[in-house]
Residue frames relative to the residue before (quaternion, step in Angstrom):
aa qw qx qy qz dx dy dz
X 1.0000 0.0000 0.0000 0.0000 0.00 0.00 0.00
X 0.5694 0.6147 -0.3884 0.3835 3.58 1.17 -0.39
X 0.6165 0.5515 -0.3426 0.4453 3.60 1.24 -0.33
X 0.4874 0.6985 -0.4222 0.3103 3.62 1.19 -0.35
X 0.6772 0.4641 -0.3301 0.4659 3.70 0.77 -0.77
X 0.6476 0.5100 -0.3201 0.4669 3.60 0.98 -0.80
X 0.6398 0.5217 -0.3143 0.4688 3.57 1.03 -0.83
X 0.6460 0.5069 -0.3175 0.4742 3.58 0.99 -0.80
X 0.6392 0.5222 -0.3205 0.4647 3.57 1.00 -0.82
X 0.6695 0.4951 -0.2938 0.4693 3.59 0.93 -0.90
X 0.6317 0.5177 -0.3333 0.4710 3.61 1.04 -0.72
X 0.6265 0.5308 -0.3302 0.4655 3.56 1.07 -0.75
X 0.6501 0.5055 -0.3056 0.4780 3.57 0.99 -0.85
X 0.6322 0.5252 -0.3283 0.4655 3.57 1.03 -0.79
X 0.6516 0.5122 -0.3121 0.4644 3.57 0.96 -0.86
X 0.6462 0.5098 -0.3188 0.4700 3.59 0.97 -0.83
X 0.6506 0.5054 -0.3160 0.4705 3.57 0.96 -0.84
X 0.6445 0.5208 -0.3214 0.4583 3.59 0.97 -0.84
X 0.6217 0.5291 -0.3394 0.4672 3.61 1.03 -0.76
X 0.6590 0.4989 -0.3106 0.4695 3.60 0.96 -0.83
X 0.6408 0.5137 -0.3268 0.4677 3.59 0.97 -0.81
X 0.6550 0.5051 -0.3154 0.4652 3.60 0.90 -0.88
X 0.6325 0.5216 -0.3367 0.4632 3.59 1.01 -0.78
X 0.6472 0.5111 -0.3182 0.4676 3.60 0.95 -0.86
X 0.6505 0.5079 -0.3150 0.4687 3.60 0.96 -0.84
X 0.6569 0.4994 -0.3129 0.4703 3.59 0.94 -0.85
X 0.6379 0.5152 -0.3237 0.4722 3.60 1.02 -0.79
X 0.6436 0.5195 -0.3154 0.4651 3.58 1.00 -0.82
X 0.6553 0.5039 -0.3113 0.4687 3.58 0.92 -0.87
X 0.6484 0.5081 -0.3229 0.4660 3.59 0.96 -0.83
X 0.6514 0.5131 -0.3129 0.4632 3.57 1.00 -0.80
X 0.6675 0.4951 -0.2991 0.4689 3.57 1.02 -0.78
X 0.6085 0.5282 -0.3585 0.4713 3.58 1.12 -0.53
X 0.6463 0.5129 -0.3208 0.4650 3.59 1.06 -0.71
X 0.7829 -0.0498 0.0681 0.6164 3.59 0.94 -0.95
X 0.3861 -0.7430 0.5013 0.2182 3.55 -0.67 1.10
X 0.6676 -0.4841 0.3767 0.4220 3.54 -1.31 0.27
X 0.6308 0.5401 -0.3285 0.4500 3.58 0.99 -0.81
X 0.6578 0.4983 -0.3047 0.4755 3.57 0.96 -0.84
X 0.6377 0.5213 -0.3250 0.4646 3.57 1.01 -0.79
X 0.6480 0.5044 -0.3129 0.4772 3.59 0.97 -0.86
X 0.6440 0.5239 -0.3158 0.4595 3.57 0.96 -0.90
X 0.6673 0.4995 -0.3019 0.4627 3.58 0.89 -0.91
X 0.6585 0.5016 -0.3116 0.4666 3.59 0.95 -0.85
X 0.6614 0.5006 -0.3089 0.4655 3.60 0.94 -0.88
X 0.6360 0.5247 -0.3260 0.4626 3.57 0.99 -0.83
X 0.6452 0.5206 -0.3133 0.4631 3.57 0.98 -0.82
X 0.6525 0.5095 -0.3087 0.4684 3.56 1.00 -0.84
X 0.6469 0.5150 -0.3216 0.4615 3.59 0.96 -0.85
X 0.6383 0.5198 -0.3278 0.4637 3.58 0.95 -0.84
X 0.6523 0.5107 -0.3177 0.4613 3.60 0.96 -0.84
X 0.6549 0.5100 -0.3138 0.4610 3.58 0.95 -0.87
X 0.6552 0.5083 -0.3138 0.4624 3.59 0.93 -0.88
X 0.6559 0.5027 -0.3171 0.4653 3.59 0.93 -0.82
X 0.6466 0.5080 -0.3160 0.4732 3.58 0.98 -0.81
X 0.6536 0.5087 -0.3114 0.4659 3.59 0.94 -0.87
X 0.6422 0.5169 -0.3236 0.4644 3.58 1.00 -0.81
X 0.6522 0.5091 -0.3157 0.4645 3.60 0.96 -0.82
X 0.6564 0.5009 -0.3070 0.4732 3.58 0.94 -0.88
X 0.6495 0.5167 -0.3155 0.4600 3.58 0.96 -0.86
X 0.6538 0.5140 -0.3191 0.4543 3.58 0.96 -0.82
X 0.6983 0.4678 -0.2710 0.4691 3.58 1.04 -0.74
X 0.7963 0.2716 -0.1087 0.5295 3.61 1.13 -0.59
X 0.0679 0.8424 -0.5307 0.0642 3.58 0.84 0.93
X 0.6465 0.5303 -0.3255 0.4414 3.59 0.95 -0.82
X 0.6641 0.5020 -0.3050 0.4626 3.57 0.88 -0.93
X 0.6636 0.4957 -0.3072 0.4686 3.57 0.92 -0.85
X 0.6435 0.5222 -0.3213 0.4583 3.60 0.98 -0.81
X 0.6734 0.4833 -0.2940 0.4759 3.57 0.93 -0.86
X 0.6282 0.5274 -0.3332 0.4650 3.57 1.04 -0.72
X 0.6589 0.4939 -0.3108 0.4747 3.58 0.93 -0.85
X 0.6392 0.5161 -0.3276 0.4667 3.59 0.99 -0.80
X 0.6466 0.5104 -0.3188 0.4687 3.58 1.00 -0.79
X 0.6461 0.5133 -0.3200 0.4655 3.58 0.99 -0.78
X 0.6460 0.5011 -0.3206 0.4783 3.58 0.96 -0.84
X 0.6466 0.5167 -0.3145 0.4648 3.57 0.97 -0.83
X 0.6432 0.5236 -0.3201 0.4580 3.57 1.01 -0.80
X 0.7024 0.4607 -0.2763 0.4670 3.58 0.86 -0.92
X 0.7409 0.3658 -0.2143 0.5209 3.59 1.12 -0.59
X 0.2966 0.8046 -0.4812 0.1819 3.61 1.21 0.29
X 0.6686 0.4963 -0.3229 0.4499 3.62 0.92 -0.77
X 0.6724 0.4579 -0.3282 0.4800 3.65 0.83 -0.79
X 0.6342 0.5180 -0.3352 0.4660 3.58 1.01 -0.75
X 0.6471 0.5053 -0.3208 0.4722 3.60 0.97 -0.81
X 0.6323 0.5277 -0.3329 0.4593 3.60 1.04 -0.73
X 0.6506 0.4987 -0.3117 0.4804 3.57 0.95 -0.85
X 0.6517 0.5078 -0.3150 0.4671 3.58 0.96 -0.85
X 0.6365 0.5201 -0.3258 0.4672 3.60 1.01 -0.78
X 0.6599 0.5000 -0.3038 0.4715 3.59 0.91 -0.90
X 0.6454 0.5133 -0.3119 0.4719 3.55 1.00 -0.85
X 0.6486 0.5133 -0.3091 0.4694 3.56 0.99 -0.84
X 0.6451 0.5080 -0.3182 0.4739 3.57 0.98 -0.82
X 0.6512 0.5145 -0.3188 0.4578 3.59 0.96 -0.85
X 0.6525 0.4960 -0.3170 0.4773 3.59 0.96 -0.81
X 0.6400 0.5210 -0.3274 0.4602 3.59 0.97 -0.83
X 0.6421 0.5140 -0.3205 0.4699 3.60 1.00 -0.79
X 0.6567 0.5116 -0.3115 0.4583 3.59 0.96 -0.83
X 0.6518 0.5085 -0.3138 0.4670 3.56 1.03 -0.78
X 0.6597 0.5222 -0.3075 0.4444 3.61 0.98 -0.81
X 0.6312 0.5526 -0.3432 0.4224 3.62 1.06 -0.59
C-alpha cells in the first residue's frame, strides 16, 4: 500500500504530459489548416531557388570574364567540326596558292 501515493503522483504526471501532447497535436493541426505541408514545401523550395539565383547573379557579376571565356569555349566545342572544316578548306586553299 505504500506505493499508492507514488502511483497516484506518477498518474498525475502522465496526465499532465498527455495534456501537453494533446496541446501540441492541436497546435500542429491548426498550423496545418492554415498552411498545408505542400504549401510549406513549395514556400521553402521557392525561397531556396531565390537564394540560388541571387548567389549565381552575384558570382556572375564578379566573374564576367570567366563566364565569357567559358561560354566562348562551349560555343567553340559545339562548333568544332564546322570550324575544323573551315580551317581544312582554308589550309587547302593556301596549299593550292603556294603550289601555283
